C-alpha beads as a LAMMPS data file, in Angstrom:
LAMMPS data file: protein, C-alpha beads

171 atoms
170 bonds

1 atom types
1 bond types

-500.0 500.0 xlo xhi
-500.0 500.0 ylo yhi
-500.0 500.0 zlo zhi

Masses

1 110.0

Atoms # bond

1 1 1 0.008 0.062 0.034
2 1 1 1.584 3.283 -1.170
3 1 1 2.106 6.017 1.263
4 1 1 0.408 9.244 0.010
5 1 1 2.076 12.391 1.381
6 1 1 0.193 15.596 0.701
7 1 1 2.506 18.727 0.022
8 1 1 0.978 21.767 1.647
9 1 1 0.733 24.946 -0.277
10 1 1 3.185 26.718 2.218
11 1 1 5.640 24.018 1.531
12 1 1 5.180 24.773 -2.383
13 1 1 5.802 28.405 -1.760
14 1 1 9.125 27.587 0.123
15 1 1 10.340 25.184 -2.558
16 1 1 9.383 27.859 -5.201
17 1 1 11.565 30.383 -3.225
18 1 1 14.537 27.887 -2.872
19 1 1 14.431 27.534 -6.852
20 1 1 14.232 31.260 -7.369
21 1 1 17.323 31.703 -5.020
22 1 1 19.315 29.143 -6.866
23 1 1 18.229 30.608 -10.142
24 1 1 19.400 34.124 -9.042
25 1 1 22.761 32.864 -7.730
26 1 1 23.597 31.408 -11.047
27 1 1 25.151 33.356 -13.751
28 1 1 22.771 31.459 -16.264
29 1 1 19.539 33.371 -16.838
30 1 1 16.473 31.985 -18.814
31 1 1 14.552 34.108 -21.419
32 1 1 11.488 32.022 -20.671
33 1 1 10.389 29.645 -18.108
34 1 1 8.700 26.719 -19.663
35 1 1 5.938 25.075 -17.559
36 1 1 5.596 21.256 -18.356
37 1 1 2.154 20.447 -18.545
38 1 1 0.578 19.199 -16.397
39 1 1 2.560 19.217 -13.209
40 1 1 5.003 21.870 -14.057
41 1 1 2.435 24.622 -15.076
42 1 1 1.586 25.659 -11.597
43 1 1 5.256 25.594 -10.368
44 1 1 6.299 27.565 -13.427
45 1 1 3.827 30.287 -12.899
46 1 1 4.778 30.809 -9.146
47 1 1 8.528 30.724 -10.327
48 1 1 7.769 33.176 -12.946
49 1 1 6.153 35.583 -10.384
50 1 1 9.047 35.010 -8.060
51 1 1 11.612 35.788 -10.585
52 1 1 9.934 38.452 -12.893
53 1 1 10.752 36.176 -15.884
54 1 1 8.159 35.512 -18.489
55 1 1 6.561 32.136 -18.860
56 1 1 5.431 29.752 -21.539
57 1 1 4.232 26.178 -21.615
58 1 1 4.568 22.974 -23.388
59 1 1 1.925 20.215 -23.113
60 1 1 3.277 16.837 -22.078
61 1 1 0.513 15.712 -19.812
62 1 1 -0.376 12.634 -21.981
63 1 1 3.263 11.609 -22.516
64 1 1 2.570 12.124 -26.209
65 1 1 5.493 13.463 -28.276
66 1 1 3.156 13.999 -31.011
67 1 1 1.085 16.488 -29.110
68 1 1 4.400 18.386 -28.022
69 1 1 6.174 18.294 -31.263
70 1 1 5.048 21.574 -32.651
71 1 1 5.586 23.456 -29.543
72 1 1 9.103 21.906 -29.082
73 1 1 9.997 23.092 -32.716
74 1 1 9.097 26.531 -31.841
75 1 1 10.883 26.587 -28.621
76 1 1 13.987 25.014 -30.303
77 1 1 13.896 27.647 -33.041
78 1 1 13.900 30.316 -30.152
79 1 1 17.070 28.820 -28.708
80 1 1 18.781 28.866 -32.093
81 1 1 17.912 32.614 -32.080
82 1 1 19.821 33.020 -28.745
83 1 1 17.154 32.542 -26.004
84 1 1 17.534 30.346 -23.122
85 1 1 14.743 28.204 -21.644
86 1 1 14.182 26.684 -18.349
87 1 1 11.804 23.842 -18.294
88 1 1 9.949 23.400 -15.005
89 1 1 8.176 20.264 -13.587
90 1 1 6.987 19.259 -10.189
91 1 1 8.975 16.225 -9.928
92 1 1 11.852 14.386 -11.648
93 1 1 10.990 10.903 -10.600
94 1 1 11.985 8.287 -13.184
95 1 1 13.237 11.116 -15.731
96 1 1 10.953 9.743 -18.487
97 1 1 9.389 13.359 -19.104
98 1 1 12.589 15.154 -18.854
99 1 1 14.460 12.722 -21.053
100 1 1 11.811 12.777 -23.847
101 1 1 11.832 16.653 -23.713
102 1 1 15.574 16.886 -23.789
103 1 1 15.785 14.435 -26.677
104 1 1 13.038 16.221 -28.582
105 1 1 15.037 19.712 -28.063
106 1 1 18.183 17.926 -29.329
107 1 1 16.472 16.489 -32.307
108 1 1 15.197 19.991 -33.030
109 1 1 18.922 21.335 -32.847
110 1 1 18.584 23.419 -29.695
111 1 1 22.259 24.477 -28.802
112 1 1 23.966 22.965 -25.972
113 1 1 23.616 25.020 -22.810
114 1 1 20.331 26.854 -24.072
115 1 1 18.127 24.614 -22.261
116 1 1 18.045 23.578 -18.470
117 1 1 15.563 21.808 -16.296
118 1 1 14.369 22.665 -12.635
119 1 1 11.981 20.582 -10.466
120 1 1 10.591 21.118 -6.857
121 1 1 11.456 17.473 -6.198
122 1 1 14.355 15.447 -7.813
123 1 1 14.983 11.885 -7.207
124 1 1 18.744 11.149 -7.217
125 1 1 17.998 7.592 -8.771
126 1 1 16.354 9.155 -11.845
127 1 1 17.766 8.392 -15.179
128 1 1 17.967 12.190 -15.772
129 1 1 19.711 14.955 -13.892
130 1 1 18.079 18.551 -13.513
131 1 1 20.101 21.634 -13.186
132 1 1 17.998 23.003 -10.247
133 1 1 16.026 21.227 -7.713
134 1 1 14.613 22.581 -4.467
135 1 1 14.327 19.466 -2.750
136 1 1 16.181 16.154 -3.351
137 1 1 14.928 12.551 -2.353
138 1 1 16.255 9.018 -2.926
139 1 1 13.769 6.628 -4.098
140 1 1 15.583 3.782 -2.520
141 1 1 14.738 5.230 0.905
142 1 1 11.729 7.620 0.168
143 1 1 8.691 5.560 -1.303
144 1 1 5.967 8.109 -0.467
145 1 1 3.840 9.152 -3.264
146 1 1 3.721 13.025 -3.162
147 1 1 0.340 14.831 -3.791
148 1 1 0.825 18.137 -4.821
149 1 1 -2.000 20.765 -4.100
150 1 1 -3.219 20.818 -7.791
151 1 1 -3.332 16.764 -7.692
152 1 1 -5.305 16.765 -4.553
153 1 1 -8.300 18.013 -6.558
154 1 1 -8.494 14.477 -8.157
155 1 1 -10.491 11.595 -6.883
156 1 1 -8.456 9.254 -4.648
157 1 1 -8.851 6.468 -7.132
158 1 1 -6.995 8.696 -9.874
159 1 1 -4.179 9.575 -7.614
160 1 1 -3.819 5.831 -6.546
161 1 1 -3.889 5.029 -10.262
162 1 1 -0.980 7.501 -11.018
163 1 1 0.944 6.044 -8.183
164 1 1 0.549 2.560 -9.529
165 1 1 1.855 3.452 -12.968
166 1 1 5.389 2.677 -11.991
167 1 1 4.968 0.491 -8.709
168 1 1 8.903 0.198 -8.258
169 1 1 8.870 3.945 -7.096
170 1 1 6.665 3.255 -4.139
171 1 1 7.098 -0.131 -3.183

Bonds

1 1 1 2
2 1 2 3
3 1 3 4
4 1 4 5
5 1 5 6
6 1 6 7
7 1 7 8
8 1 8 9
9 1 9 10
10 1 10 11
11 1 11 12
12 1 12 13
13 1 13 14
14 1 14 15
15 1 15 16
16 1 16 17
17 1 17 18
18 1 18 19
19 1 19 20
20 1 20 21
21 1 21 22
22 1 22 23
23 1 23 24
24 1 24 25
25 1 25 26
26 1 26 27
27 1 27 28
28 1 28 29
29 1 29 30
30 1 30 31
31 1 31 32
32 1 32 33
33 1 33 34
34 1 34 35
35 1 35 36
36 1 36 37
37 1 37 38
38 1 38 39
39 1 39 40
40 1 40 41
41 1 41 42
42 1 42 43
43 1 43 44
44 1 44 45
45 1 45 46
46 1 46 47
47 1 47 48
48 1 48 49
49 1 49 50
50 1 50 51
51 1 51 52
52 1 52 53
53 1 53 54
54 1 54 55
55 1 55 56
56 1 56 57
57 1 57 58
58 1 58 59
59 1 59 60
60 1 60 61
61 1 61 62
62 1 62 63
63 1 63 64
64 1 64 65
65 1 65 66
66 1 66 67
67 1 67 68
68 1 68 69
69 1 69 70
70 1 70 71
71 1 71 72
72 1 72 73
73 1 73 74
74 1 74 75
75 1 75 76
76 1 76 77
77 1 77 78
78 1 78 79
79 1 79 80
80 1 80 81
81 1 81 82
82 1 82 83
83 1 83 84
84 1 84 85
85 1 85 86
86 1 86 87
87 1 87 88
88 1 88 89
89 1 89 90
90 1 90 91
91 1 91 92
92 1 92 93
93 1 93 94
94 1 94 95
95 1 95 96
96 1 96 97
97 1 97 98
98 1 98 99
99 1 99 100
100 1 100 101
101 1 101 102
102 1 102 103
103 1 103 104
104 1 104 105
105 1 105 106
106 1 106 107
107 1 107 108
108 1 108 109
109 1 109 110
110 1 110 111
111 1 111 112
112 1 112 113
113 1 113 114
114 1 114 115
115 1 115 116
116 1 116 117
117 1 117 118
118 1 118 119
119 1 119 120
120 1 120 121
121 1 121 122
122 1 122 123
123 1 123 124
124 1 124 125
125 1 125 126
126 1 126 127
127 1 127 128
128 1 128 129
129 1 129 130
130 1 130 131
131 1 131 132
132 1 132 133
133 1 133 134
134 1 134 135
135 1 135 136
136 1 136 137
137 1 137 138
138 1 138 139
139 1 139 140
140 1 140 141
141 1 141 142
142 1 142 143
143 1 143 144
144 1 144 145
145 1 145 146
146 1 146 147
147 1 147 148
148 1 148 149
149 1 149 150
150 1 150 151
151 1 151 152
152 1 152 153
153 1 153 154
154 1 154 155
155 1 155 156
156 1 156 157
157 1 157 158
158 1 158 159
159 1 159 160
160 1 160 161
161 1 161 162
162 1 162 163
163 1 163 164
164 1 164 165
165 1 165 166
166 1 166 167
167 1 167 168
168 1 168 169
169 1 169 170
170 1 170 171
């Protein structure tokens, strides 16, 4: 049975402030923050307000590269024109989403160094690394399924179904 751990709104605000501080301390500054739909949209909005940097989004909520392809092509073109993009998601758990988006940007010839990734929570066991993380976990130790405030709106059965998609993460 998975352990569902709700993350309160106040914790989200603290995590966003941690990310904003890390970004301000770095010499690399994005032209745009890119919220990854669905889980990264709200953190991206918060981070945009915290930093003053404009935000855009890419829909990857269905894990369908076809649906994201046009937006990725447009974003990659912006990087070739000199812009820097910071993709934001709620959690880097398995690395699947970040890996797919990173590969899609590379196929569209986004220049090296023009794209970075940030998450509220980063699993050190993920197959992908992020450039900025507000909190780090180790899935070998932490098996909780984190329920962000925006996910808490879903029925319990939907949250349980999401958690069960990759049982190794939580068992």
